[in-house]
GUNU-208213 format. One record per residue: residue number from 1; residue in one letter; z, x, y of N, C-alpha, C in turn. Coordinates in steps of 0.001 Angstrom, whole numbers, plus 500000, padded with zeros to 6 digits. Example, Ala and Ser with C-alpha at 12.3 -4.5 7.8 and 13.67 -1.06 7.14 Angstrom:
// GUNU-208213
{r 1 "A" {507800 513190 494310} {507800 512300 495500} {507800 513200 496700}}
{r 2 "S" {507080 512850 497750} {507140 513670 498940} {507870 512900 500030}}
This chain:
// GUNU-208213
{r 1 "A" {485795 494426 485417} {486276 493265 485341} {487359 492897 484427}}
{r 2 "A" {488264 494260 483671} {489119 494219 483083} {490184 494669 483867}}
{r 3 "I" {489885 495499 484999} {490957 495752 485875} {491374 494518 486446}}
{r 4 "L" {490171 493927 486903} {490889 492427 487983} {491591 491362 486967}}
{r 5 "W" {491004 491654 485727} {492206 490215 485082} {493382 490687 484688}}
{r 6 "Y" {493772 492158 484355} {494923 492651 484601} {495378 492443 485564}}
{r 7 "F" {494747 492834 487083} {495637 492813 488080} {496173 491141 488374}}
{r 8 "R" {495324 490054 488067} {495673 488601 488031} {496756 488312 486931}}
{r 9 "R" {496667 488960 485869} {497560 488671 485019} {498987 488869 485135}}
{r 10 "E" {498820 490644 485840} {499928 491264 486039} {500855 489974 487279}}
{r 11 "W" {500033 489920 488453} {500118 489137 489438} {501134 488249 488928}}
{r 12 "A" {500712 487488 488156} {501045 485782 487501} {502594 486294 486910}}
{r 13 "A" {501993 487368 485799} {503905 487418 485249} {504549 487669 485738}}
{r 14 "L" {504053 488668 487083} {505507 489290 488136} {505912 488523 488245}}
{r 15 "S" {505732 487258 489409} {505401 486173 489918} {506872 485618 489222}}
{r 16 "V" {506419 484486 487547} {507094 484400 486929} {508516 485433 486411}}
{r 17 "A" {508343 486559 486428} {509248 487165 486364} {510191 487023 487203}}
{r 18 "T" {509898 487351 488283} {510672 487554 489617} {511228 486282 489595}}
{r 19 "L" {511121 484579 489665} {511957 483854 489702} {512753 483852 488462}}
{r 20 "R" {512110 484236 487213} {513399 484536 486193} {514864 485095 486408}}
{r 21 "V" {514369 486330 486867} {515263 486867 487539} {516423 486260 488497}}
{r 22 "L" {515470 486031 488928} {516352 485182 490443} {517272 484307 490320}}
{r 23 "R" {516798 483314 488823} {517674 482264 488254} {519336 483048 487092}}
{r 24 "T" {518193 483962 486406} {519409 484739 485215} {520232 485985 485740}}
{r 25 "R" {519596 486350 486735} {520362 487662 487531} {520436 488529 486329}}
{r 26 "R" {519816 488736 485626} {519264 489560 484454} {518166 490216 484337}}
{r 27 "I" {517900 491520 483726} {516306 492139 484064} {516628 492520 482427}}
{r 28 "E" {515545 492417 481740} {515701 492351 480216} {514185 492655 480035}}
{r 29 "S" {513282 491747 480023} {512091 492047 479875} {511172 492858 480628}}
{r 30 "D" {510051 494077 480100} {508907 494736 480698} {508628 494247 482139}}
{r 31 "E" {508316 492911 482353} {507961 492052 483356} {508775 492609 484480}}
{r 32 "E" {509931 491929 483888} {511167 491764 484931} {511301 492788 485782}}
{r 33 "R" {511539 494137 484918} {511569 495754 485053} {510569 495624 486595}}
{r 34 "R" {509526 495400 486349} {508611 495843 487087} {508406 494826 488171}}
{r 35 "A" {508881 494157 488014} {509490 493104 489319} {510396 493781 490453}}
{r 36 "A" {511411 494025 489543} {512346 494831 490410} {511845 496179 490897}}
{r 37 "F" {510734 496595 490377} {510630 498496 490558} {509309 497938 491602}}
{r 38 "I" {509450 497328 491994} {508155 496472 492848} {509403 496388 494153}}
{r 39 "V" {510242 495745 494202} {511649 495166 495409} {511783 496750 495783}}
{r 40 "V" {512300 497680 494703} {513047 498842 494711} {511741 499868 495405}}
{r 41 "A" {510539 499307 495463} {509742 500758 495814} {509450 500213 497627}}
{r 42 "S" {509616 498510 497476} {509884 497996 499185} {511159 498595 500278}}
{r 43 "I" {512013 498658 499201} {513170 499039 500222} {513242 500592 500992}}
{r 44 "P" {512429 501098 500910} {512357 502893 501897} {511961 502710 503095}}
{r 45 "A" {510514 501807 502932} {509618 501206 504015} {510247 500319 504814}}
{r 46 "G" {510747 499211 504355} {511222 498429 505340} {512353 498705 505808}}
{r 47 "V" {513202 499739 506049} {514517 500428 506485} {513873 501425 507344}}
{r 48 "A" {512689 501966 506927} {511979 502864 507945} {511327 502042 509007}}
{r 49 "G" {510799 501042 508576} {509814 500065 509096} {511197 499456 510241}}
{r 50 "V" {512500 499197 510292} {513468 498566 511042} {513647 500094 512172}}
{r 51 "L" {514469 501357 511069} {514708 502362 511814} {513558 502797 512993}}
{r 52 "L" {511958 503157 512736} {511084 503981 513749} {510131 502803 514065}}
{r 53 "E" {510550 501715 514035} {509373 500558 514733} {509268 501594 516078}}
{r 54 "S" {509776 501564 517171} {509808 502165 518391} {508654 503771 518274}}
{r 55 "Y" {508927 504609 517291} {508294 505427 517052} {506607 505445 516751}}
{r 56 "A" {506729 504690 515785} {505888 504025 515097} {504861 503743 515858}}
{r 57 "E" {505358 502683 516712} {504050 502119 518230} {504257 502808 519205}}
{r 58 "S" {504921 504166 519090} {504460 505032 520385} {504292 506051 519593}}
{r 59 "A" {505288 507497 520068} {505142 508883 519666} {504014 508992 518676}}
{r 60 "F" {504200 507849 517154} {503387 508074 516130} {501956 507870 516771}}
{r 61 "R" {501496 507428 517452} {499912 506705 517799} {499341 507627 518656}}
{r 62 "H" {499553 509047 518579} {498880 510137 519703} {497545 510595 518520}}
{r 63 "P" {496430 510474 519088} {495108 510605 518053} {495244 511746 517931}}
{r 64 "A" {495654 513308 518135} {495641 513934 517503} {496534 513507 516295}}
{r 65 "I" {497445 513005 516407} {498238 513370 514985} {497570 512182 513676}}
{r 66 "M" {496900 511156 514363} {495690 510429 513446} {495220 511161 512957}}
{r 67 "A" {494296 511816 513597} {493560 512855 512657} {493852 513734 512182}}
{r 68 "S" {494719 514245 512094} {495721 515492 511623} {495582 514707 510104}}
{r 69 "T" {496527 513410 510523} {496975 512618 509294} {495784 512497 508378}}
{r 70 "L" {494626 511860 509287} {493627 511323 508504} {492848 512392 507447}}
{r 71 "M" {492983 513375 508229} {492085 514513 507219} {493165 515118 506187}}
{r 72 "G" {494389 515410 506700} {495471 515907 505590} {495662 514968 504463}}
{r 73 "M" {495508 513833 504708} {495866 513066 503335} {494655 513206 502922}}
{r 74 "G" {493294 512786 503683} {492564 513036 502348} {492601 514194 501170}}
{r 75 "V" {492042 515408 501906} {492790 516286 500988} {493773 516144 499746}}
{r 76 "V" {494857 515538 500490} {496122 515454 499306} {495701 514464 498105}}
{r 77 "L" {494798 513278 498655} {494636 512450 497946} {493182 513022 496709}}
{r 78 "W" {492578 513895 497249} {491511 513883 496651} {491845 515324 495656}}
{r 79 "A" {493079 516021 495747} {493373 516903 494975} {494776 516578 493710}}
{r 80 "V" {494736 515873 494335} {496069 514767 493690} {494847 514024 492485}}
{r 81 "D" {494116 513277 493003} {493283 512733 492160} {492730 513457 491198}}
{r 82 "R" {491818 515076 491754} {490905 515719 491033} {491805 516420 489769}}
{r 83 "W" {493125 516847 490222} {494072 517878 489191} {495000 517215 488352}}
{r 84 "A" {496063 515732 488862} {496641 515176 488008} {495926 514464 486928}}
{r 85 "R" {497171 514525 485454} {496768 514082 484299} {497118 512641 484762}}
{r 86 "R" {496286 511911 483877} {496648 510299 483574} {496514 509807 482445}}
{r 87 "D" {497886 510227 481959} {498615 509560 480796} {499418 508395 481284}}
{r 88 "R" {499314 508025 481846} {500434 507039 482161} {499552 505419 482683}}
{r 89 "G" {500479 504554 481807} {500220 503239 482921} {501298 502743 483138}}
{r 90 "L" {501155 501564 483562} {502627 500720 484687} {503733 500573 483123}}
{r 91 "A" {503436 500594 482286} {504171 500305 481350} {505243 501564 480927}}
{r 92 "A" {505031 502653 481370} {505446 503620 481481} {506334 504129 482366}}
{r 93 "M" {506418 503357 483557} {506823 503570 485077} {508555 502993 484639}}
{r 94 "G" {508964 503897 485420} {510406 504207 485155} {511340 503674 486910}}
{r 95 "W" {512782 503785 486900} {513215 503725 488244} {513008 505099 489202}}
{r 96 "G" {513248 505699 488618} {512529 506991 489670} {510878 507045 490163}}
{r 97 "D" {510165 506800 489221} {509117 506376 490274} {508419 505265 490699}}
{r 98 "A" {509115 503917 490936} {509500 503360 491920} {509779 504133 493309}}
{r 99 "V" {510984 504871 493414} {511737 505347 494321} {510864 506012 494809}}
{r 100 "I" {509750 506763 494388} {509327 507973 494772} {508223 507473 495375}}
{r 101 "I" {507230 506561 494741} {506349 505662 495228} {506580 504983 496543}}
{r 102 "G" {507786 504182 496685} {508455 503780 497439} {508571 504612 499210}}
{r 103 "C" {509178 505562 498650} {509156 506703 500063} {507614 506860 500283}}
{r 104 "A" {507233 507255 499471} {505086 507661 500025} {504864 506543 501254}}
{r 105 "Q" {505525 505092 500470} {505197 504201 501354} {505419 504381 503025}}
{r 106 "V" {506326 504505 502758} {507203 504995 504415} {506293 505980 505428}}
{r 107 "L" {505454 506725 504449} {504385 507672 505735} {503256 506980 506193}}
{r 108 "A" {503258 505813 505970} {502335 504662 506922} {502688 504571 508235}}
{r 109 "L" {504071 504391 508307} {504193 504161 509479} {503396 505437 510708}}
{r 110 "V" {502974 506122 509598} {502469 507519 510969} {500687 507068 511003}}
{r 111 "P" {500540 506313 511760} {498752 506032 511969} {497943 507268 511260}}
{r 112 "G" {497028 506770 510796} {496557 507486 509586} {496475 507922 508636}}
{r 113 "V" {497535 507520 508358} {498110 507938 506914} {498083 506159 506239}}
{r 114 "S" {497315 505875 505450} {497296 504083 505108} {498391 503998 504101}}
{r 115 "R" {499095 502903 503988} {500071 502426 503287} {499424 502843 501614}}
{r 116 "S" {498362 502047 501080} {497599 502507 499828} {497333 503633 499902}}
{r 117 "G" {496689 504555 500538} {496182 506160 500081} {497904 506350 499608}}
{r 118 "A" {498547 506432 500589} {499738 507082 500089} {500587 506791 498970}}
{r 119 "T" {500443 505450 498734} {501270 505206 497471} {500584 504934 496429}}
{r 120 "M" {499218 505150 496065} {498548 505359 494819} {498323 507017 494969}}
{r 121 "T" {498455 507862 496281} {498219 509160 495903} {499441 509151 494975}}
{r 122 "A" {500772 508706 495560} {501957 509400 494946} {502519 508982 493428}}
{r 123 "G" {501247 507631 493165} {501619 507135 491575} {500372 508140 491016}}
{r 124 "R" {499262 508648 491419} {498226 509254 490635} {499699 510849 490267}}
{r 125 "A" {499813 511562 491318} {500781 512703 491183} {501832 512438 490593}}
{r 126 "L" {502286 510861 490023} {503379 510867 488837} {502402 510469 487641}}
{r 127 "R" {501298 511221 487808} {500195 510981 486353} {500104 509675 485952}}
{r 128 "L" {500243 508675 486377} {499430 507358 486127} {497682 507175 486319}}
{r 129 "D" {497603 506616 485745} {496104 506532 485525} {495350 505763 486682}}
{r 130 "R" {494496 505744 487258} {493992 505151 488177} {493876 503971 488548}}
{r 131 "G" {493467 502938 487557} {493736 501285 487781} {495471 500680 487740}}
{r 132 "S" {496373 501791 487011} {497841 501889 486994} {498255 501697 488988}}
{r 133 "A" {497998 502990 488754} {498293 503443 490419} {498042 502698 491463}}
{r 134 "A" {496608 501810 491565} {496058 500780 492158} {497119 499469 492027}}
{r 135 "V" {496443 499032 491117} {497327 497462 490616} {499109 498270 491325}}
{r 136 "F" {499856 498693 491172} {500842 498966 491458} {500553 499398 493110}}
{r 137 "S" {500182 499318 493670} {499950 499936 495143} {500027 498500 495760}}
{r 138 "F" {498843 497927 494901} {498169 496395 495739} {499953 495591 495218}}
{r 139 "M" {500317 495356 494553} {501794 494883 494229} {502359 494793 494981}}
{r 140 "M" {502489 496173 495449} {503599 496788 496171} {503540 496094 497671}}
{r 141 "S" {501898 496194 498391} {501803 495034 499626} {502204 493881 499747}}
{r 142 "M" {502537 493237 498571} {503095 491679 498869} {504109 491436 499641}}
{r 143 "P" {505279 492353 499005} {506745 492559 500339} {506718 492412 501024}}
{r 144 "I" {505987 493406 501418} {506127 493981 502390} {505357 493507 503556}}
{r 145 "T" {504162 493054 503160} {503307 492059 504019} {504024 490859 504570}}
{r 146 "A" {504631 490460 503683} {505229 488610 503418} {506752 489808 504080}}
{r 147 "A" {507352 490463 504208} {508498 490594 505143} {507729 491180 506948}}
{r 148 "A" {506852 491476 506717} {506331 491649 508776} {505511 490419 509080}}
{r 149 "A" {505077 489730 508107} {505023 488151 508440} {506258 487328 508743}}
{r 150 "V" {507386 487574 508775} {508411 486846 508740} {509177 487090 510086}}
{r 151 "F" {508794 488582 510119} {509305 489049 511588} {508503 488995 512546}}
{r 152 "K" {507079 489286 512645} {506104 489176 513356} {505596 487392 513943}}
{r 153 "A" {505943 486872 513230} {504987 485436 512980} {506197 484704 513984}}
{r 154 "P" {507818 485292 514231} {507617 483598 515055} {508101 484641 516565}}
{r 155 "D" {507702 485582 516715} {506821 486100 518170} {505966 485418 518394}}
{r 156 "A" {504598 485434 517866} {503872 484779 518305} {503542 483478 518222}}
{r 157 "W" {504755 483131 517212} {504839 481021 517727} {505191 480884 518448}}
{r 158 "R" {506153 481812 519242} {506945 481273 520248} {506421 481637 521343}}
{r 159 "A" {505351 482305 521576} {503973 483014 522553} {503394 482039 522645}}
{r 160 "E" {502506 481734 522050} {501253 481011 521482} {501582 479420 521309}}
{r 161 "G" {502918 479341 520328} {502808 478046 519675} {502185 478053 518489}}
{r 162 "V" {502205 477315 517421} {501164 477284 516245} {499975 476569 516558}}
{r 163 "T" {499389 477328 516583} {497575 476604 516895} {496750 477088 516189}}
{r 164 "L" {495696 476453 516038} {494492 476596 514662} {494324 477880 515198}}
{r 165 "P" {493838 478797 516238} {493412 480104 515885} {494049 481018 515087}}
{r 166 "L" {495491 480640 515411} {496556 481573 514818} {496743 481360 513166}}
{r 167 "V" {496793 479717 512653} {496543 479409 511424} {495396 479989 511029}}
{r 168 "V" {494122 480031 511208} {493126 480593 510735} {493003 482222 510813}}
{r 169 "G" {493431 482529 511203} {493826 484204 511853} {494651 484462 510398}}
{r 170 "I" {495743 483818 509969} {496588 484001 509034} {495601 483626 507739}}
{r 171 "V" {495206 482488 507336} {494481 482481 506553} {493241 483429 506379}}
{r 172 "A" {492262 483700 507175} {491522 484649 507854} {491954 485927 506568}}
{r 173 "A" {492715 486318 507627} {493643 487784 506808} {494045 487743 505585}}
{r 174 "A" {495264 486660 505032} {495217 486641 503533} {493788 486921 502358}}
{r 175 "L" {493141 485894 503246} {491852 486137 502252} {490675 487743 501981}}
{r 176 "S" {490793 487780 503248} {489843 489271 503169} {490567 490022 502607}}
{r 177 "S" {492217 490223 503064} {492486 491223 502447} {492772 490833 500472}}
{r 178 "W" {492609 489350 499905} {492318 489680 498315} {491194 490334 498235}}
{r 179 "L" {490415 489661 499185} {488625 490270 498853} {488647 492001 498871}}
{r 180 "A" {489530 492410 499974} {489257 493934 499836} {489989 494531 498693}}
{r 181 "I" {491040 493944 498086} {491583 494031 496789} {491107 494110 495751}}
{r 182 "T" {490156 492578 495393} {489153 492646 494447} {488065 493963 494564}}
{r 183 "V" {487786 494007 495674} {486352 494888 495226} {487373 496909 495119}}
{r 184 "L" {488323 496911 495664} {488440 498349 495479} {489400 498405 494426}}
{r 185 "L" {489578 497394 493378} {489882 497308 491537} {488404 497386 491322}}
{r 186 "R" {487489 496873 491449} {486365 497411 490892} {485904 498448 490940}}
{r 187 "Y" {486105 499018 491795} {485730 500600 492491} {486756 501809 491420}}
{r 188 "V" {488001 501175 491681} {488599 502309 491412} {488615 502259 489643}}
{r 189 "A" {488128 501131 488763} {488032 501173 487316} {486907 501934 486850}}
{r 190 "R" {485764 502414 487983} {485142 503100 487208} {484441 504704 487840}}
{r 191 "H" {485225 504579 489087} {485341 505970 489913} {486508 506359 490095}}
{r 192 "S" {486291 507959 490902} {487286 508366 491228} {487571 508281 492910}}
{r 193 "F" {489059 508838 493348} {489096 508353 494635} {488280 509653 496050}}
{r 194 "G" {487395 510601 495582} {486820 511253 496240} {486634 510683 497009}}
{r 195 "I" {485669 509020 496793} {484600 508947 498526} {485828 508598 499696}}
{r 196 "F" {487286 508358 499247} {488059 507358 500237} {488813 508719 500715}}
{r 197 "A" {488603 509812 500171} {489094 511271 500800} {487678 511960 501959}}
{r 198 "V" {486798 511750 501622} {485551 512442 501884} {485302 511477 503701}}
{r 199 "Y" {485289 509541 503338} {485789 509198 504434} {486860 509686 505491}}
{r 200 "R" {488123 509387 505137} {489255 509632 505674} {488691 511016 506590}}
{r 201 "I" {488204 512606 505499} {487918 514034 506275} {487101 513528 507603}}
{r 202 "L" {485928 512521 507452} {484969 512732 508457} {485606 511599 509592}}
{r 203 "L" {486023 510785 509466} {486863 509907 510328} {487552 511120 511101}}
{r 204 "G" {488398 511271 510663} {489187 512616 511430} {488756 513325 512004}}
{r 205 "A" {487674 513981 511630} {486820 515177 512557} {486229 514262 513153}}
{r 206 "V" {485827 513024 513003} {485316 512686 514403} {486179 512437 515683}}
{r 207 "V" {487410 511440 515038} {488415 511854 516272} {488590 512932 516916}}
{r 208 "F" {488830 513940 516398} {489103 515014 516670} {487769 515540 517546}}
{r 209 "A" {486393 515545 517091} {485687 515585 518184} {485476 514520 519234}}
{r 210 "L" {485404 513873 519441} {486174 512312 520990} {487179 513315 521693}}
{r 211 "L" {488221 513957 520791} {489231 514684 521891} {488883 515920 522472}}
{r 212 "V" {488191 516401 521936} {487641 517757 522409} {486864 516839 523509}}
{r 213 "A" {485614 515760 522940} {484707 516159 524007} {485417 515518 525664}}
{r 214 "R" {486331 515211 525604} {487161 514055 526385} {488001 514934 527630}}
{r 215 "G" {488049 516374 527283} {488807 517472 527401} {490712 516943 526955}}
């Protein structure tokens, strides 16, 4: 419950801080700095998404690549979470941390490398505690998701128009995302990331097995 309260408080504080920065054009408080970190961390993935979109939707989608990244990132996630220190919170983050975590998010363009998995692994490698790594990762998802919606929604509207199923789908996606964040934050507050690593390794093994079975 504590980490959920922290996430909600942090999200509210960062929303206010973002509006304040836009109004004053100055970065002074810790909340304003963290809001700027999220913007900075979102830039690499935004640029890479524009430049590599065609590859992400074609070449990167080979099942063997997906299986390899599933298993590889599972091992990396487990190793980093197992041996990295946990002596830093969000208050200790710097600009370099934001850039590194943002660059890690670029890896999510390759299917099998989840966005949250890549960013939380980077956060843990930078010695953030599990809760802080998870909170910053989920905070980062907001701008990149909003940007994707801005670019993709017009295509859907032109193709189908603003229909009830489209609106319901958007609302359902938002609610399910919030529910997933709530559940995951509750989990990481008490447990390691090991179960996610095991899941990724097993899923990757299943994909490889299907490839072999199909010849």
